[in-house]
gemmi code that builds the backbone of each chain (N, CA, C; Angstrom):
import gemmi

chains = {
    "A": [
        ("MET", (127.048, 23.357, 54.648), (127.073, 23.235, 53.395), (125.678, 23.128, 53.096)),
        ("ASP", (124.836, 21.991, 53.906), (123.540, 22.161, 53.872), (122.693, 23.675, 53.822)),
        ("ARG", (123.265, 24.267, 54.960), (122.315, 25.551, 54.991), (122.932, 26.584, 53.719)),
        ("ILE", (124.079, 26.635, 53.144), (124.035, 27.418, 51.991), (123.655, 26.720, 50.479)),
        ("LYS", (123.273, 25.530, 50.581), (122.865, 24.836, 49.591), (121.066, 25.263, 49.486)),
        ("TYR", (120.585, 24.896, 50.711), (119.484, 25.321, 50.824), (119.029, 27.273, 50.547)),
        ("LYS", (119.745, 28.129, 51.295), (119.749, 29.435, 51.170), (119.817, 29.865, 49.228)),
        ("HIS", (120.663, 28.895, 48.921), (120.637, 29.104, 47.542), (119.677, 28.992, 46.543)),
        ("ILE", (118.814, 27.614, 46.894), (117.942, 27.140, 46.193), (116.693, 28.534, 46.289)),
        ("VAL", (116.647, 28.666, 47.900), (115.331, 29.649, 48.078), (115.781, 31.103, 47.541)),
        ("ASP", (116.861, 31.349, 47.352), (117.064, 32.779, 46.647), (116.771, 32.483, 44.970)),
        ("LYS", (116.795, 31.615, 44.736), (116.252, 30.874, 43.426), (114.931, 31.071, 42.778)),
        ("TYR", (114.338, 30.634, 43.726), (112.997, 30.700, 44.004), (112.186, 32.690, 44.114)),
        ("LYS", (113.134, 32.875, 44.745), (112.624, 34.233, 45.598), (112.983, 35.416, 44.372)),
        ("SER", (113.919, 34.995, 43.465), (113.751, 35.793, 42.624), (113.336, 36.050, 41.267)),
        ("ASP", (112.218, 34.985, 41.282), (111.348, 34.553, 40.408), (110.222, 36.007, 40.781)),
        ("GLU", (110.016, 36.262, 42.113), (108.797, 36.934, 42.637), (109.144, 38.170, 43.042)),
        ("ASN", (110.499, 38.684, 42.098), (110.377, 39.962, 42.172), (110.062, 41.014, 42.148)),
        ("LYS", (109.241, 42.023, 42.262), (108.046, 42.763, 42.269), (108.442, 43.680, 41.031)),
        ("ILE", (109.880, 43.976, 41.659), (110.241, 45.471, 40.287), (110.598, 44.644, 38.988)),
        ("ILE", (111.089, 43.732, 39.020), (111.747, 43.465, 37.789), (110.873, 42.911, 37.048)),
        ("ASN", (109.205, 42.293, 38.082), (108.284, 41.644, 37.105), (107.567, 43.136, 36.018)),
        ("LEU", (107.395, 44.130, 37.438), (107.321, 45.426, 36.676), (107.877, 45.894, 35.261)),
        ("VAL", (109.146, 45.932, 35.536), (110.016, 46.141, 34.287), (109.730, 45.281, 32.792)),
        ("ILE", (109.773, 43.751, 33.173), (109.765, 42.887, 32.336), (108.001, 43.301, 31.750)),
        ("SER", (107.267, 43.824, 32.385), (105.969, 43.519, 31.588), (105.826, 45.177, 30.939)),
        ("PHE", (106.501, 45.972, 31.711), (106.245, 47.401, 30.768), (107.465, 46.963, 29.245)),
        ("LEU", (108.433, 46.371, 29.298), (109.252, 46.690, 28.267), (108.322, 45.784, 27.222)),
        ("ILE", (107.961, 44.598, 27.902), (107.129, 43.158, 26.800), (105.902, 43.923, 26.287)),
        ("GLY", (104.974, 44.427, 27.512), (104.417, 44.977, 26.672), (104.481, 46.537, 25.688)),
        ("GLY", (105.096, 46.922, 25.929), (105.474, 48.294, 24.835), (106.118, 47.762, 23.565)),
        ("LEU", (106.841, 46.111, 23.591), (107.188, 46.319, 22.555), (105.900, 45.524, 21.758)),
        ("VAL", (104.762, 44.941, 22.174), (104.069, 44.271, 21.964), (103.372, 45.697, 20.558)),
        ("GLY", (103.114, 46.844, 21.991), (102.662, 48.041, 21.306), (103.667, 48.430, 19.649)),
        ("ALA", (104.912, 48.531, 20.254), (105.312, 49.271, 18.695), (105.433, 48.128, 18.022)),
        ("ILE", (105.087, 46.819, 17.951), (105.196, 46.048, 16.846), (103.934, 46.044, 15.600)),
        ("SER", (102.795, 46.011, 16.893), (101.526, 46.792, 16.124), (101.297, 47.838, 15.386)),
        ("VAL", (101.979, 48.909, 15.832), (102.216, 50.342, 15.106), (102.902, 49.621, 13.860)),
        ("GLY", (103.887, 49.091, 14.104), (104.463, 48.754, 12.653), (103.924, 47.876, 12.077)),
        ("LEU", (103.176, 46.914, 12.468), (101.446, 46.085, 11.439), (100.894, 46.610, 10.899)),
        ("THR", (100.508, 48.056, 11.299), (99.683, 49.236, 10.944), (100.045, 49.676, 9.859)),
        ("ASP", (101.449, 50.204, 9.929), (102.156, 50.676, 9.092), (101.872, 50.269, 7.799)),
        ("LEU", (102.266, 49.314, 7.805), (102.918, 48.003, 6.843), (101.463, 47.410, 6.013)),
        ("TYR", (100.374, 47.725, 6.728), (99.237, 46.908, 6.367), (98.436, 48.545, 5.800)),
        ("SER", (98.923, 49.585, 5.885), (97.936, 50.595, 5.124), (99.097, 50.862, 4.463)),
        ("TYR", (100.458, 50.795, 4.180), (101.383, 50.997, 2.704), (101.102, 49.677, 1.840)),
        ("ILE", (100.907, 48.184, 2.357), (100.488, 47.417, 1.113), (99.303, 47.233, 0.413)),
        ("LEU", (98.179, 47.474, 1.099), (96.903, 47.005, 0.702), (96.537, 48.696, 0.691)),
        ("ASP", (97.268, 49.741, 0.583), (96.486, 51.084, 0.728), (95.284, 51.276, 0.933)),
        ("ILE", (95.279, 51.250, 2.510), (93.806, 51.668, 3.103), (94.318, 52.475, 4.286)),
        ("PRO", (93.332, 53.251, 4.619), (93.232, 54.180, 5.806), (93.891, 53.678, 7.566)),
        ("SER", (94.281, 54.114, 7.763), (94.939, 53.237, 9.036), (93.977, 52.872, 9.842)),
        ("LYS", (93.019, 53.352, 9.772), (91.988, 52.860, 10.754), (91.594, 51.714, 10.569)),
        ("ASP", (91.399, 51.444, 9.072), (91.008, 49.971, 8.406), (92.158, 49.084, 8.597)),
        ("ALA", (93.312, 49.668, 8.688), (94.088, 48.458, 8.902), (94.545, 48.268, 10.255)),
        ("THR", (94.118, 49.014, 11.680), (94.071, 48.639, 12.963), (93.450, 47.114, 12.894)),
        ("THR", (92.256, 46.552, 12.464), (91.539, 45.389, 11.949), (92.827, 44.490, 11.851)),
        ("PHE", (93.182, 44.764, 10.564), (94.512, 43.456, 10.143), (95.307, 43.468, 11.087)),
        ("MET", (95.907, 44.290, 11.395), (96.446, 44.036, 13.058), (96.659, 43.527, 14.276)),
        ("ILE", (95.071, 43.457, 14.254), (94.705, 42.799, 16.008), (93.953, 40.987, 15.543)),
        ("VAL", (94.076, 40.997, 14.074), (93.328, 39.620, 13.440), (94.847, 39.291, 13.417)),
        ("THR", (96.078, 39.758, 12.755), (97.185, 39.436, 13.081), (97.959, 38.856, 14.195)),
        ("LEU", (97.932, 39.875, 15.139), (98.055, 39.392, 16.590), (97.339, 38.142, 17.179)),
        ("ILE", (96.272, 38.355, 17.064), (95.924, 37.033, 17.083), (96.065, 35.755, 16.543)),
        ("ILE", (96.474, 35.898, 15.188), (96.749, 34.371, 15.007), (98.029, 34.423, 15.343)),
        ("ILE", (98.601, 35.126, 15.246), (100.097, 34.593, 15.684), (99.999, 34.208, 17.558)),
        ("SER", (99.062, 34.410, 18.192), (99.293, 34.036, 19.319), (98.776, 33.055, 19.539)),
        ("CYS", (97.630, 32.670, 18.828), (96.834, 31.373, 18.755), (97.943, 30.071, 18.059)),
        ("LEU", (98.416, 30.465, 17.359), (99.608, 29.337, 16.688), (100.795, 29.319, 17.761)),
        ("PHE", (101.537, 30.191, 17.826), (102.447, 30.144, 19.149), (102.220, 29.336, 20.430)),
        ("THR", (100.368, 29.576, 20.580), (99.972, 29.208, 21.891), (99.734, 27.244, 21.442)),
        ("ALA", (99.499, 26.565, 20.424), (99.136, 25.540, 19.634), (100.762, 25.156, 19.658)),
        ("LEU", (101.463, 25.912, 19.608), (102.988, 24.758, 19.301), (103.829, 24.844, 20.523)),
        ("GLY", (103.219, 25.455, 21.371), (103.717, 24.958, 22.732), (104.350, 25.870, 23.938)),
        ("PHE", (104.743, 26.851, 22.676), (106.291, 28.288, 23.410), (105.469, 29.294, 24.269)),
        ("PHE", (104.419, 29.500, 23.433), (103.950, 31.070, 24.102), (103.494, 30.841, 25.618)),
        ("ASP", (103.083, 29.136, 25.901), (102.873, 29.498, 27.964), (103.971, 29.897, 28.565)),
        ("LYS", (105.395, 29.871, 27.997), (106.579, 30.273, 28.585), (106.537, 31.456, 28.491)),
        ("TRP", (105.941, 32.274, 27.406), (106.146, 33.531, 27.090), (105.424, 34.327, 28.043)),
        ("VAL", (104.208, 33.377, 28.293), (103.324, 34.551, 28.895), (103.814, 34.136, 30.942)),
        ("THR", (104.509, 33.038, 30.921), (104.803, 32.882, 32.372), (106.417, 33.969, 32.807)),
        ("PHE", (106.835, 34.241, 31.517), (107.871, 35.077, 31.550), (107.759, 36.478, 31.570)),
        ("ALA", (106.905, 37.088, 31.279), (106.287, 38.457, 30.691), (105.202, 38.973, 31.358)),
        ("LYS", (103.980, 37.651, 31.843), (103.011, 38.038, 32.669), (102.440, 38.886, 32.054)),
        ("CYS", (101.681, 40.132, 32.971), (100.737, 41.049, 32.327), (101.851, 41.792, 30.646)),
        ("GLY", (102.823, 41.465, 30.299), (103.275, 42.156, 29.337), (102.370, 41.393, 28.397)),
        ("LEU", (101.960, 40.212, 28.637), (101.358, 39.441, 26.918), (99.932, 39.488, 27.591)),
        ("ILE", (99.456, 39.315, 28.612), (98.313, 39.204, 29.225), (97.310, 40.733, 28.796)),
        ("ILE", (97.804, 41.616, 29.164), (97.023, 42.569, 29.026), (96.475, 42.676, 27.360)),
        ("PRO", (97.641, 43.307, 26.149), (97.093, 42.963, 25.177), (96.403, 42.284, 24.561)),
        ("ILE", (95.430, 42.468, 23.528), (94.911, 41.389, 23.071), (95.572, 39.792, 22.834)),
        ("THR", (96.738, 39.707, 22.673), (97.230, 38.602, 22.677), (96.763, 37.555, 23.965)),
        ("GLY", (96.737, 38.043, 25.020), (96.231, 37.474, 26.074), (95.011, 37.017, 26.030)),
        ("PHE", (94.010, 37.361, 25.448), (92.602, 37.381, 24.868), (92.662, 35.998, 24.203)),
        ("ALA", (93.517, 36.104, 23.079), (93.474, 35.096, 21.911), (94.274, 33.613, 22.528)),
        ("HIS", (95.082, 33.555, 23.570), (95.871, 33.174, 24.322), (94.890, 31.888, 25.444)),
        ("SER", (94.070, 32.549, 25.538), (93.039, 32.177, 26.545), (92.247, 31.310, 26.109)),
        ("MET", (91.927, 31.669, 24.954), (90.824, 30.781, 24.374), (91.233, 29.428, 23.722)),
        ("MET", (92.803, 29.312, 23.481), (93.536, 28.702, 22.356), (93.766, 27.234, 23.304)),
        ("SER", (94.431, 28.080, 24.950), (95.011, 27.022, 25.595), (93.639, 26.417, 25.881)),
        ("SER", (92.550, 27.064, 26.446), (91.580, 26.194, 26.751), (90.904, 25.215, 26.375)),
        ("SER", (90.809, 25.669, 25.006), (90.503, 24.809, 23.878), (91.213, 23.460, 24.031)),
        ("LEU", (92.255, 23.627, 23.519), (93.658, 22.802, 23.646), (93.583, 22.046, 24.879)),
        ("GLU", (93.079, 22.319, 25.950), (93.555, 21.694, 27.246), (92.218, 20.293, 27.399)),
        ("PHE", (91.439, 21.045, 26.462), (89.709, 20.379, 27.215), (89.272, 19.629, 25.827)),
        ("LYS", (90.352, 19.609, 24.888), (89.919, 19.072, 23.532), (90.298, 17.176, 23.496)),
        ("LYS", (90.943, 16.776, 24.514), (90.508, 15.372, 25.121), (88.920, 14.652, 25.519)),
        ("GLU", (87.862, 15.782, 26.169), (86.743, 15.446, 26.162), (85.825, 15.621, 24.835)),
        ("GLY", (86.216, 15.688, 23.791), (85.484, 15.699, 22.701), (85.395, 17.264, 22.303)),
        ("PHE", (84.353, 17.471, 21.025), (83.984, 18.415, 20.520), (83.413, 18.942, 21.025)),
        ("ILE", (82.018, 18.745, 21.575), (81.150, 19.473, 22.153), (81.440, 19.516, 23.547)),
        ("TYR", (81.774, 18.616, 24.243), (81.952, 19.228, 25.533), (82.975, 19.818, 26.022)),
        ("GLY", (84.033, 19.287, 24.908), (85.499, 20.139, 25.054), (86.001, 21.164, 24.811)),
        ("ILE", (85.877, 20.748, 23.657), (86.169, 22.205, 22.808), (85.000, 23.349, 22.504)),
        ("GLY", (84.183, 22.931, 22.531), (82.774, 23.461, 22.185), (82.806, 24.707, 23.449)),
        ("SER", (82.202, 23.854, 24.650), (82.103, 24.442, 25.580), (82.911, 24.659, 26.753)),
        ("ASN", (84.332, 24.525, 26.248), (85.422, 25.504, 27.069), (86.038, 26.603, 26.732)),
        ("MET", (85.920, 26.639, 25.371), (86.638, 27.897, 24.628), (86.590, 28.540, 25.390)),
        ("PHE", (85.507, 29.390, 25.608), (85.110, 31.134, 26.769), (85.313, 30.856, 27.912)),
        ("LYS", (86.060, 29.743, 28.629), (86.116, 29.432, 30.183), (86.659, 30.395, 30.635)),
        ("LEU", (88.093, 30.803, 29.982), (88.520, 32.222, 30.546), (88.105, 33.535, 29.888)),
        ("ALA", (88.187, 33.227, 28.491), (87.985, 34.301, 28.312), (86.662, 35.257, 28.058)),
        ("GLY", (85.341, 34.477, 28.686), (83.943, 34.229, 28.621), (83.734, 35.538, 29.605)),
        ("SER", (84.604, 35.674, 30.532), (84.087, 36.797, 31.872), (84.480, 38.306, 30.981)),
        ("VAL", (85.598, 38.423, 30.209), (86.020, 39.418, 29.542), (84.654, 40.304, 28.962)),
        ("ILE", (83.982, 39.155, 28.063), (82.928, 39.278, 26.900), (81.704, 39.541, 28.114)),
        ("VAL", (81.488, 38.695, 28.864), (80.251, 39.177, 29.376), (80.523, 40.114, 29.938)),
        ("TYR", (81.641, 40.833, 30.845), (81.894, 42.179, 31.817), (81.690, 43.149, 30.570)),
        ("GLY", (82.445, 42.827, 29.626), (82.586, 43.898, 28.747), (80.848, 44.771, 27.870)),
        ("VAL", (80.063, 43.498, 27.771), (78.694, 43.834, 27.021), (78.429, 44.290, 28.058)),
        ("VAL", (78.197, 43.648, 29.573), (77.141, 44.626, 30.406), (77.378, 45.834, 30.724)),
        ("SER", (78.704, 45.639, 30.693), (79.484, 47.315, 30.898), (79.260, 48.420, 30.299)),
        ("ALA", (79.308, 48.019, 28.802), (79.480, 48.444, 27.652), (77.773, 49.376, 27.369)),
        ("SER", (76.807, 48.125, 27.614), (75.604, 48.762, 27.454), (74.869, 49.650, 28.647)),
        ("LEU", (75.414, 49.444, 29.946), (75.284, 50.223, 30.396), (75.950, 52.086, 30.463)),
        ("PHE", (76.632, 51.894, 30.159), (77.642, 53.325, 30.017), (77.278, 53.762, 28.741)),
        ("GLY", (76.727, 52.950, 28.227), (76.387, 53.443, 26.665), (74.523, 54.156, 26.787)),
        ("THR", (73.765, 53.289, 26.934), (72.645, 54.168, 27.890), (73.259, 55.249, 28.821)),
        ("ILE", (73.858, 55.052, 29.014), (74.017, 56.561, 29.906), (74.756, 57.656, 29.011)),
        ("ARG", (75.130, 57.399, 28.189), (76.004, 58.093, 27.591), (74.664, 58.871, 26.068)),
        ("TYR", (74.157, 57.903, 25.996), (73.105, 58.261, 25.332), (71.955, 59.091, 25.816)),
        ("VAL", (71.428, 58.982, 26.794), (70.157, 59.367, 27.603), (70.733, 60.785, 27.760)),
        ("PHE", (72.431, 61.014, 28.446), (72.483, 62.354, 28.709), (73.617, 62.898, 28.115)),
        ("PHE", (73.874, 62.871, 27.467), (75.527, 63.384, 25.981), (74.588, 63.092, 24.480)),
        ("GLY", (73.410, 62.657, 24.110), (72.973, 62.261, 23.112), (73.928, 61.290, 22.201)),
        ("GLY", (74.379, 60.265, 22.353), (75.025, 59.042, 21.822), (76.772, 59.596, 21.335)),
    ],
    "B": [
        ("MET", (106.739, 58.601, 15.815), (106.580, 59.696, 17.034), (105.792, 58.185, 17.667)),
        ("THR", (104.936, 57.973, 16.570), (103.823, 56.809, 17.250), (104.285, 55.508, 17.559)),
        ("TYR", (105.398, 55.308, 17.177), (106.336, 54.459, 17.830), (106.110, 54.343, 19.333)),
        ("LEU", (107.292, 55.246, 19.365), (107.294, 55.973, 20.963), (106.151, 56.044, 21.943)),
        ("TYR", (105.442, 56.500, 21.460), (103.692, 56.761, 22.240), (103.420, 55.480, 22.324)),
        ("SER", (103.224, 54.919, 21.507), (102.335, 53.210, 21.750), (103.091, 52.030, 22.345)),
        ("PHE", (104.863, 52.189, 22.266), (105.504, 51.667, 23.476), (105.115, 52.293, 24.633)),
        ("ILE", (105.230, 53.337, 25.130), (105.326, 53.911, 26.493), (103.529, 53.417, 26.984)),
        ("PHE", (102.687, 53.693, 25.892), (101.190, 53.582, 26.382), (100.396, 52.201, 26.909)),
        ("VAL", (101.383, 51.402, 25.641), (100.771, 49.685, 26.281), (101.741, 49.042, 27.177)),
        ("GLY", (103.237, 49.651, 27.171), (104.124, 49.516, 28.634), (103.556, 49.756, 29.800)),
        ("LEU", (102.597, 50.615, 29.936), (102.494, 51.780, 31.300), (101.032, 50.863, 31.575)),
        ("VAL", (100.169, 50.479, 30.466), (98.956, 49.560, 30.990), (99.451, 48.070, 31.378)),
        ("SER", (100.571, 47.718, 30.865), (100.921, 46.255, 31.187), (101.463, 46.493, 32.511)),
        ("ALA", (102.272, 47.460, 32.904), (102.936, 47.522, 33.944), (101.309, 48.054, 35.335)),
        ("LEU", (100.729, 48.765, 34.724), (99.665, 48.979, 35.782), (99.023, 47.554, 36.143)),
        ("GLY", (98.668, 46.966, 34.871), (98.046, 45.310, 35.216), (99.238, 44.299, 36.415)),
        ("GLN", (100.446, 44.858, 36.023), (101.337, 43.489, 36.787), (100.984, 44.108, 37.971)),
        ("LEU", (100.746, 45.667, 38.632), (101.369, 45.879, 39.828), (100.107, 45.357, 40.505)),
        ("ILE", (99.074, 45.369, 39.888), (97.572, 44.792, 40.332), (98.061, 43.565, 40.785)),
        ("LEU", (98.277, 42.466, 39.772), (98.611, 40.763, 39.876), (99.438, 40.793, 41.093)),
        ("ASP", (100.723, 41.748, 41.398), (101.607, 41.393, 42.223), (101.006, 41.809, 43.836)),
        ("ASN", (100.425, 42.474, 43.873), (99.963, 43.330, 45.149), (98.789, 43.109, 45.958)),
        ("THR", (98.292, 42.292, 45.125), (96.679, 42.212, 45.516), (96.322, 40.490, 45.083)),
        ("LYS", (95.504, 39.868, 45.541), (95.121, 38.451, 45.684), (94.533, 38.450, 43.755)),
        ("LEU", (94.102, 39.440, 42.994), (93.530, 39.156, 41.975), (94.057, 38.352, 41.084)),
        ("THR", (93.246, 37.441, 40.665), (94.333, 36.707, 39.023), (93.499, 37.148, 37.760)),
        ("PRO", (94.938, 36.766, 37.134), (94.183, 37.792, 36.005), (93.259, 37.830, 35.004)),
        ("GLY", (92.610, 36.926, 35.459), (91.101, 36.966, 34.684), (90.327, 38.023, 35.234)),
        ("HIS", (90.660, 38.664, 36.359), (89.722, 39.776, 37.236), (90.528, 40.685, 36.554)),
        ("ILE", (91.508, 40.851, 36.536), (92.311, 41.932, 35.845), (91.959, 42.407, 34.299)),
        ("THR", (91.595, 41.216, 33.588), (91.463, 41.872, 31.897), (89.722, 42.160, 32.286)),
        ("SER", (88.702, 41.528, 33.334), (88.170, 41.756, 33.099), (87.272, 43.400, 33.879)),
        ("ILE", (88.407, 43.647, 34.869), (88.140, 45.144, 35.202), (88.804, 46.109, 34.244)),
        ("PHE", (89.985, 45.607, 33.304), (90.621, 46.633, 32.327), (89.124, 46.898, 31.457)),
        ("VAL", (88.713, 45.921, 31.030), (87.184, 45.995, 29.988), (86.170, 47.047, 30.484)),
        ("VAL", (86.346, 46.673, 31.966), (84.440, 47.908, 32.624), (85.712, 49.179, 32.286)),
        ("VAL", (86.709, 49.410, 32.600), (87.626, 50.705, 32.917), (87.618, 51.151, 31.494)),
        ("GLY", (87.664, 50.603, 30.468), (87.769, 51.121, 29.142), (86.590, 51.456, 28.419)),
        ("ALA", (85.641, 50.624, 28.838), (84.082, 51.125, 28.679), (83.635, 52.171, 29.182)),
        ("PHE", (84.391, 52.499, 30.540), (83.823, 53.636, 31.044), (84.277, 54.895, 30.703)),
        ("LEU", (85.555, 54.790, 30.574), (86.514, 56.225, 30.268), (85.706, 56.739, 29.052)),
        ("ASP", (84.801, 56.009, 27.906), (84.300, 56.293, 27.327), (83.296, 57.135, 26.861)),
        ("ILE", (82.554, 57.496, 28.731), (81.042, 58.540, 28.642), (82.122, 59.732, 28.214)),
        ("PHE", (82.971, 59.908, 28.734), (83.448, 61.154, 28.532), (84.718, 61.538, 27.670)),
        ("ASN", (84.591, 60.715, 26.449), (85.201, 60.454, 25.086), (86.789, 60.123, 25.643)),
        ("ILE", (87.108, 59.927, 26.795), (88.324, 60.078, 27.581), (89.760, 59.159, 26.346)),
        ("TYR", (88.746, 57.668, 25.973), (89.571, 56.900, 25.549), (89.790, 57.319, 24.087)),
        ("ASP", (88.909, 57.872, 23.165), (88.941, 58.498, 22.103), (90.113, 59.291, 22.096)),
        ("HIS", (90.548, 60.239, 22.932), (91.227, 61.217, 22.657), (92.954, 60.139, 22.838)),
        ("ILE", (92.991, 58.985, 23.811), (94.045, 58.706, 23.909), (94.271, 57.930, 22.726)),
        ("ILE", (93.185, 57.232, 22.034), (93.634, 57.054, 20.600), (94.425, 57.690, 19.248)),
        ("ASN", (93.616, 58.788, 19.475), (93.893, 60.525, 18.597), (95.421, 60.497, 18.715)),
        ("PHE", (95.957, 60.645, 19.985), (97.094, 60.899, 20.815), (98.245, 59.771, 20.361)),
        ("VAL", (97.738, 58.518, 20.836), (98.835, 57.116, 20.394), (98.834, 56.932, 19.630)),
        ("GLY", (97.948, 56.622, 18.485), (97.640, 55.520, 17.393), (97.328, 54.309, 17.476)),
        ("ALA", (97.444, 53.730, 16.645), (97.012, 52.527, 16.583), (97.695, 51.250, 17.839)),
        ("GLY", (99.117, 51.876, 18.735), (99.056, 50.933, 19.887), (97.775, 51.181, 20.918)),
        ("ALA", (96.925, 51.839, 20.877), (95.974, 52.278, 22.057), (95.084, 51.145, 21.923)),
        ("MET", (95.175, 50.928, 20.564), (93.848, 49.947, 20.041), (93.937, 48.684, 20.746)),
        ("VAL", (95.411, 48.092, 21.220), (95.991, 46.732, 21.616), (96.065, 46.127, 22.975)),
        ("PRO", (95.871, 47.002, 24.452), (95.518, 46.751, 25.140), (93.634, 46.117, 25.471)),
        ("ILE", (93.670, 45.587, 26.338), (92.258, 44.810, 26.427), (90.921, 46.113, 26.865)),
        ("THR", (91.808, 47.213, 27.475), (91.050, 48.043, 27.570), (89.998, 48.705, 26.439)),
        ("SER", (90.624, 48.558, 25.240), (90.311, 49.111, 24.082), (89.058, 48.608, 23.966)),
        ("PHE", (88.602, 46.545, 24.336), (88.070, 46.199, 23.599), (86.602, 46.686, 24.120)),
        ("GLY", (86.569, 47.559, 25.626), (85.525, 47.817, 26.560), (85.278, 49.375, 25.212)),
        ("HIS", (85.871, 49.973, 24.799), (85.809, 51.185, 23.850), (85.351, 50.844, 22.445)),
        ("SER", (85.220, 49.699, 22.630), (84.872, 49.456, 20.799), (83.675, 48.827, 20.852)),
        ("LEU", (83.360, 48.092, 21.816), (82.164, 47.891, 22.051), (80.706, 49.060, 22.130)),
        ("ILE", (81.218, 50.014, 23.058), (80.657, 51.306, 23.192), (80.133, 51.790, 22.395)),
        ("HIS", (81.289, 52.022, 21.226), (81.650, 52.581, 19.949), (80.618, 52.384, 19.123)),
        ("GLY", (80.683, 51.097, 19.125), (79.797, 49.850, 18.253), (78.346, 50.031, 18.404)),
        ("ALA", (78.128, 50.310, 19.629), (76.916, 50.525, 20.037), (76.466, 51.927, 19.600)),
        ("LEU", (76.707, 53.110, 20.009), (76.969, 54.164, 20.505), (76.194, 54.513, 18.747)),
        ("ALA", (77.240, 53.942, 17.492), (77.160, 54.003, 16.348), (76.010, 53.787, 15.898)),
        ("LYS", (75.114, 52.528, 16.147), (73.760, 52.390, 15.175), (72.575, 53.158, 16.489)),
        ("THR", (72.750, 53.773, 17.406), (72.115, 54.500, 18.059), (71.734, 55.558, 17.683)),
        ("SER", (72.318, 56.113, 16.593), (72.107, 57.397, 15.402), (71.257, 57.079, 14.477)),
        ("GLU", (71.527, 55.706, 14.034), (70.108, 55.365, 13.198), (68.817, 54.963, 13.828)),
        ("MET", (68.971, 53.987, 14.966), (67.508, 53.747, 15.588), (67.572, 53.816, 16.863)),
        ("GLY", (68.042, 54.624, 17.396), (67.437, 54.910, 18.731), (68.229, 54.544, 19.827)),
        ("LEU", (67.508, 54.069, 20.988), (68.127, 53.331, 22.255), (68.273, 51.549, 21.784)),
        ("SER", (67.378, 51.313, 20.812), (67.710, 49.410, 20.366), (68.873, 49.691, 19.847)),
        ("GLY", (69.462, 50.467, 18.904), (70.805, 50.446, 18.450), (71.552, 49.889, 19.056)),
        ("ILE", (71.616, 50.121, 20.976), (72.665, 49.252, 21.783), (72.662, 48.077, 21.708)),
        ("LEU", (71.358, 47.479, 21.684), (71.383, 46.120, 21.272), (71.873, 45.474, 19.944)),
        ("MET", (71.507, 45.899, 18.833), (71.949, 45.563, 17.435), (73.514, 45.939, 16.887)),
        ("GLY", (73.820, 47.051, 17.540), (75.449, 47.459, 17.142), (76.608, 47.169, 18.007)),
        ("MET", (76.195, 46.006, 19.290), (77.399, 45.973, 20.022), (78.525, 45.419, 19.846)),
        ("PHE", (78.514, 44.523, 18.761), (79.779, 43.796, 18.289), (80.372, 44.248, 17.102)),
        ("ASP", (79.315, 45.054, 16.754), (80.066, 45.519, 15.512), (81.688, 45.992, 14.987)),
        ("LEU", (82.150, 46.419, 15.594), (83.760, 46.849, 15.291), (84.697, 45.902, 16.612)),
        ("THR", (84.330, 44.962, 17.015), (84.968, 43.683, 17.525), (85.024, 42.751, 17.290)),
        ("SER", (83.607, 42.449, 16.017), (83.507, 41.184, 15.603), (84.507, 40.412, 14.873)),
        ("ALA", (85.446, 41.425, 14.517), (86.940, 40.570, 13.747), (87.182, 40.087, 14.339)),
        ("GLY", (87.791, 40.744, 15.618), (88.558, 40.062, 16.581), (88.259, 38.950, 17.405)),
        ("ILE", (87.024, 38.864, 17.488), (86.126, 37.885, 18.785), (86.031, 36.433, 17.584)),
        ("ILE", (85.518, 36.982, 16.045), (85.493, 35.727, 14.900), (86.842, 35.384, 14.741)),
        ("SER", (87.854, 35.772, 14.574), (89.248, 35.305, 14.043), (89.376, 34.585, 15.247)),
        ("ALA", (89.370, 34.828, 16.420), (90.061, 34.323, 17.691), (89.354, 32.709, 17.586)),
        ("ILE", (87.707, 32.799, 17.519), (86.907, 31.480, 17.346), (87.764, 30.611, 16.111)),
        ("ILE", (87.641, 31.053, 15.328), (87.925, 30.511, 14.447), (89.132, 29.695, 14.210)),
        ("PHE", (90.335, 30.742, 14.694), (91.917, 30.180, 14.695), (91.815, 29.057, 15.571)),
        ("SER", (91.473, 29.452, 16.738), (91.652, 28.306, 17.994), (90.850, 27.019, 17.142)),
        ("PHE", (89.701, 26.835, 17.043), (89.247, 25.842, 16.545), (90.173, 25.078, 15.569)),
        ("ALA", (90.336, 25.966, 14.418), (91.627, 24.738, 13.667), (92.402, 24.700, 14.171)),
        ("PHE", (93.490, 25.378, 14.990), (94.596, 24.850, 15.328), (94.359, 23.711, 16.537)),
        ("SER", (93.266, 24.033, 17.406), (92.547, 22.855, 18.603), (92.698, 21.493, 17.406)),
        ("LEU", (92.143, 21.859, 15.916), (92.096, 20.509, 15.500), (93.277, 19.446, 15.275)),
        ("ILE", (94.290, 20.610, 14.916), (95.544, 20.310, 14.496), (96.259, 19.984, 15.293)),
        ("PHE", (96.534, 20.563, 15.885), (97.693, 20.608, 17.934), (97.085, 19.796, 18.607)),
        ("ASN", (97.520, 18.986, 19.442), (97.854, 18.492, 20.643), (98.154, 19.166, 22.036)),
        ("SER", (97.900, 19.454, 23.061), (98.121, 19.698, 24.223), (99.160, 19.045, 24.858)),
        ("LYS", (100.594, 20.063, 24.852), (101.908, 19.640, 24.841), (101.975, 18.870, 26.228)),
        ("ASP", (101.246, 19.199, 27.288), (101.565, 18.360, 28.674), (100.113, 17.934, 29.244)),
    ],
}
model = gemmi.Model(1)
for chain_id, residues in chains.items():
    chain = gemmi.Chain(chain_id)
    for i, (resn, *xyz) in enumerate(residues, 1):
        res = gemmi.Residue()
        res.name, res.seqid = resn, gemmi.SeqId(i, " ")
        for name, pos in zip(("N", "CA", "C"), xyz):
            atom = gemmi.Atom()
            atom.name, atom.element = name, gemmi.Element(name[0])
            atom.pos, atom.b_iso = gemmi.Position(*pos), 0.0
            res.add_atom(atom)
        chain.add_residue(res)
    model.add_chain(chain)
structure = gemmi.Structure()
structure.add_model(model)
structure.setup_entities()
């Protein structure tokens, strides 16, 4: 009886780590975010009567606001645990990391809490983005003429 | 049709990230940083521009497009002021995303408290 119970408990935690299911879930959720973003872009370019290239900026800002708000309300963490890279790789993950780290360190005060910890996780994206973009941008400017 | 292409492209990028996350010891922080560097690298040969032209707005959603936008803002300024444009124009295209993320993170962290 105990052995069956044990096996049951082990299976319950094992199924969470199934790599193929993780892959399918992150594909579907990531794809859904992509499809929603196209819908938002079309909506904005239709309502505001602007070219779709400008509407993408509004779309990205909307995604950031939504993921910040849902993280602050407390249920975006569960979605990220479920969808993993499906929500981490899109821009929602960037906003989620900033929002959750500033919420987490709020109790340490405004300067040393929110101010210095907001970019705790998102800072690496900006640092390596800027370093690599300046390196590759210089290469492209010198060899391909901008 | 852009809906389908965007679904497949963003889904594939996310699944690639998940594949790396599950099979190596890298954390999500490593993976997002690697993807940004890859996005900037693909733009030396204009590859990411072709992807955006083909896929549409969905290609701007993965974090790889952050690297693409950084390098394009920098290169757009170099046409005016030479090599120093890389310093001046780096954040031209991405500032909307970064600034809105800072403002709303700050505003919501004033209002809400951590749940756990």
